[in-house]
C-alpha positions in Angstrom: -40.0 18.8 41.0 -37.2 18.9 43.4 -34.0 16.9 43.2 -31.8 15.3 46.2 -28.8 13.2 46.6 -28.6 10.9 49.8 -25.0 10.5 50.4 -24.3 7.4 52.4 -21.5 5.1 53.2 -19.4 3.6 56.0 -17.9 6.0 58.5 -14.6 7.6 57.2 -15.4 6.8 53.6 -15.3 10.5 52.6 -18.9 11.6 52.5 -18.4 15.1 53.8 -15.3 15.5 51.7 -17.5 14.6 48.6 -20.3 17.0 49.5 -17.6 19.9 50.0 -15.9 19.2 46.8 -19.3 19.0 45.0 -20.3 22.3 46.4 -17.2 23.9 45.3 -17.6 22.5 41.9 -21.1 23.6 41.3 -20.2 27.2 42.7 -17.3 27.4 40.2 -19.6 26.3 37.1 -22.5 28.5 38.4 -24.9 25.9 39.5 -26.9 26.0 42.7 -27.0 23.3 45.2 -27.8 23.2 48.8 -25.8 20.9 51.5 -28.0 19.5 54.3 -26.2 18.0 57.4 -28.0 14.8 58.7 -25.2 13.9 61.2 -26.1 14.8 64.7 -22.5 14.3 65.7 -20.9 16.6 63.2 -19.0 19.5 64.2 -17.0 21.3 61.5 -18.1 21.7 57.9 -16.3 22.9 54.8 -19.4 24.0 53.1 -22.2 26.3 53.8 -24.9 24.3 55.7 -28.4 24.9 54.3 -30.2 22.7 56.8 -28.8 21.1 60.0 -30.4 18.3 62.0 -28.4 19.6 65.2 -31.0 22.5 65.1 -33.4 19.6 65.9 -31.3 17.2 68.1 -27.6 16.7 68.6 -25.6 13.7 69.7 -23.9 15.5 72.4 -27.0 16.4 74.1 -28.6 12.9 73.8 -25.5 11.3 75.4 -25.4 13.8 78.3 -29.1 13.7 79.0 -29.9 10.1 78.5 -26.6 8.6 79.3 -26.4 6.7 75.9 -23.3 5.8 74.1 -22.2 7.1 70.6 -24.0 4.4 68.7 -27.1 4.3 70.7 -27.2 8.0 70.9 -27.0 8.4 67.1 -29.9 5.9 66.5 -31.9 8.0 69.0 -31.3 11.0 67.1 -32.1 9.6 63.8 -35.3 8.1 65.4 -36.3 11.5 66.6 -35.6 13.0 63.2 -38.0 10.3 61.9 -40.8 11.3 64.4 -40.4 14.9 63.2 -40.5 14.5 59.5 -43.9 16.2 59.2 -42.9 19.1 61.3 -39.3 20.1 61.4 -38.3 18.6 57.9 -41.5 20.0 56.1 -40.9 23.4 57.6 -37.3 23.4 56.3 -38.2 22.2 52.9 -40.7 24.9 52.5 -37.8 27.3 52.4 -36.8 26.0 49.1 -38.1 26.2 45.5 -39.7 23.3 43.7 -36.6 22.9 41.4 -34.0 23.2 44.1 -31.1 20.5 44.3 -30.5 19.2 47.9 -27.5 17.0 48.9 -28.0 15.2 52.2 -24.8 14.4 54.1 -25.7 11.4 56.2 -24.0 9.7 59.3 -21.9 6.6 58.7 -23.9 4.3 60.9 -24.2 1.2 58.7 -27.4 0.2 60.5 -29.2 3.4 59.0 -28.9 2.0 55.5 -28.8 -1.7 56.0 -32.0 -2.6 58.0 -33.2 0.3 60.3 -36.1 1.9 58.5 -35.1 5.6 59.4 -33.5 6.6 56.1 -36.2 4.6 54.0 -38.9 6.6 55.7 -36.9 9.8 55.3 -36.6 9.0 51.5 -40.4 8.4 51.3 -41.2 11.8 53.0 -38.9 13.5 50.4 -40.6 11.7 47.5 -44.2 12.7 49.0 -42.8 16.4 48.8 -42.1 15.8 45.0 -38.5 15.2 45.2 -36.7 12.9 42.8 -34.0 11.1 45.0 -30.7 9.2 44.1 -28.4 7.4 46.7 -24.9 8.1 46.4 -23.0 5.1 48.1 -19.2 5.9 48.9 -16.8 3.2 49.7 -13.0 4.0 50.5 -11.0 2.8 47.5 -8.3 1.8 50.0 -10.7 -0.8 51.4 -10.7 -2.7 48.1 -7.4 -4.3 48.3 -8.4 -7.9 47.7 -11.3 -9.9 46.4 -12.8 -10.7 49.8 -13.1 -7.1 50.7 -14.5 -6.3 47.3 -17.3 -8.8 47.7 -17.9 -7.5 51.2 -18.2 -3.8 49.9 -20.5 -5.1 47.2 -22.8 -6.8 49.6 -23.1 -3.7 51.9 -24.0 -1.6 48.9 -26.5 -4.2 47.7 -28.0 -4.1 51.2 -28.6 -0.5 50.9 -29.9 -0.8 47.4 -32.6 -3.3 48.7 -33.4 -1.3 51.8 -33.9 2.0 50.1 -35.2 1.0 46.7 -33.7 4.0 44.9 -31.5 4.9 41.9 -28.2 3.9 43.1 -24.6 5.4 42.2 -21.6 3.7 43.8 -18.3 5.7 44.2 -14.8 4.4 45.0 -13.7 7.5 47.1 -10.1 8.8 47.7 -8.8 7.6 44.6 -6.0 10.1 44.8 -4.6 8.2 47.8 -4.4 4.9 46.0 -0.6 4.1 45.3 -1.3 0.9 43.0 -4.3 1.6 40.9 -3.9 -1.4 39.0 -5.1 -3.3 42.0 -8.3 -1.3 41.9 -8.8 -1.4 38.1 -9.3 -5.1 38.1 -12.4 -4.6 40.3 -14.1 -1.9 38.4 -15.0 -4.4 35.6 -14.6 -7.8 37.4 -14.8 -11.0 35.7 -16.8 -13.9 37.3 -14.3 -16.5 36.6 -11.3 -14.3 38.1 -13.5 -13.5 41.1 -14.4 -17.0 41.8 -10.8 -18.2 41.4 -9.5 -15.9 44.0 -12.4 -16.3 46.5 -11.8 -20.1 46.3 -8.1 -19.6 47.1 -8.8 -17.5 50.2 -12.0 -19.3 51.5 -12.3 -22.8 52.8 -13.6 -25.6 50.5 -17.2 -25.7 52.1 -17.7 -22.1 50.9 -17.3 -22.9 47.1 -21.0 -22.9 46.1 -21.4 -19.6 48.2 -18.5 -18.1 46.3 -20.0 -19.1 43.0 -23.3 -17.5 43.7 -21.6 -14.4 44.9 -19.4 -13.9 42.0 -22.3 -14.6 39.4 -24.3 -12.0 41.4 -21.7 -9.3 40.9 -21.0 -10.5 37.2 -24.1 -11.5 35.6 -26.6 -9.0 36.9 -24.3 -6.0 37.4 -26.3 -5.0 40.2 -23.3 -3.2 42.1 -20.6 -1.3 40.0 -18.3 1.3 41.3 -17.3 4.6 39.7 -13.7 5.7 40.8 -13.8 9.3 42.1 -10.6 11.5 42.3 -11.6 14.8 43.9 -8.3 16.4 42.3 -9.8 16.1 38.9 -12.7 18.3 37.7 -13.3 15.7 35.0 -13.9 12.9 37.6 -16.4 15.2 39.5 -18.0 16.3 36.4 -18.5 12.7 35.3 -19.9 11.6 38.6 -22.3 14.5 38.8 -23.4 13.7 35.3 -24.3 10.0 36.3 -26.2 11.1 39.3 -28.2 13.8 37.3 -29.2 11.2 34.9 -30.4 9.1 37.7 -32.7 11.7 39.1 -33.6 13.2 35.6 -32.2 16.5 36.5 -32.5 19.2 33.8 -34.8 16.9 31.5 -37.8 19.2 32.1 -35.7 22.3 31.0 -36.9 24.2 27.9 -34.9 23.4 24.7 -32.8 26.3 23.7 -33.1 27.2 20.1 -30.6 29.6 18.6 -32.3 32.4 16.6 -30.8 33.0 13.1 -31.6 35.2 10.3 -33.2 33.6 7.2 -31.0 33.5 4.1 -32.1 36.1 1.3 -33.5 34.2 -1.5 -35.1 34.9 -4.6 -38.9 35.8 -4.2 
């Protein structure tokens, strides 16, 4: 059984920084993980790249040869990856053991995890190769500054959850850059009544029913919740990794370690 994280989120949300910090943390504690680059536009890495989509196709080549722009070129690259799952990806995965842990650093094109089926088919291929997969969705904590942006972030995350149908861990990244953490904390465990009140203050009256439905969705069903991630703190990285490991059942099949002991001398 292999294990995998699919790291997604909007452009600039800190996905590559998260992957780099996760690699450094695991290297420090003596744990083996492999980071895979799935962004055909990436140039520089702060981590060793185990697999690289640019060996298959790169955005620069596509833009030059086909005359496409950055967005269209990136979608073309990902569709090319989808067409080569049985060849390129399978061959690359064969280089790893059954119990290896892979982290896929994905591009920030929101279409890829909202309605385009590329990542969904990618995930299905990983599952067919006996991988347990978890989505790690990153959202910039500085984006969550008011209730409308919070609801927008929740809906984007929910869209990815519906599209990919996988265990989901949502992270508020860049917490070290937040100057007023109290503004963030109220959205970590939001109350429906408070959300609805703030939404109604900001939105026109005709959106009242929609606001009520959105606030109830976030509150009553707990479908979307965020974990703050501060990469300066080892405890924060450790906690997030523990949540992800729990989602993909990492280590649950490990042998139980029993400490040997000498029986006490007794009367025979």
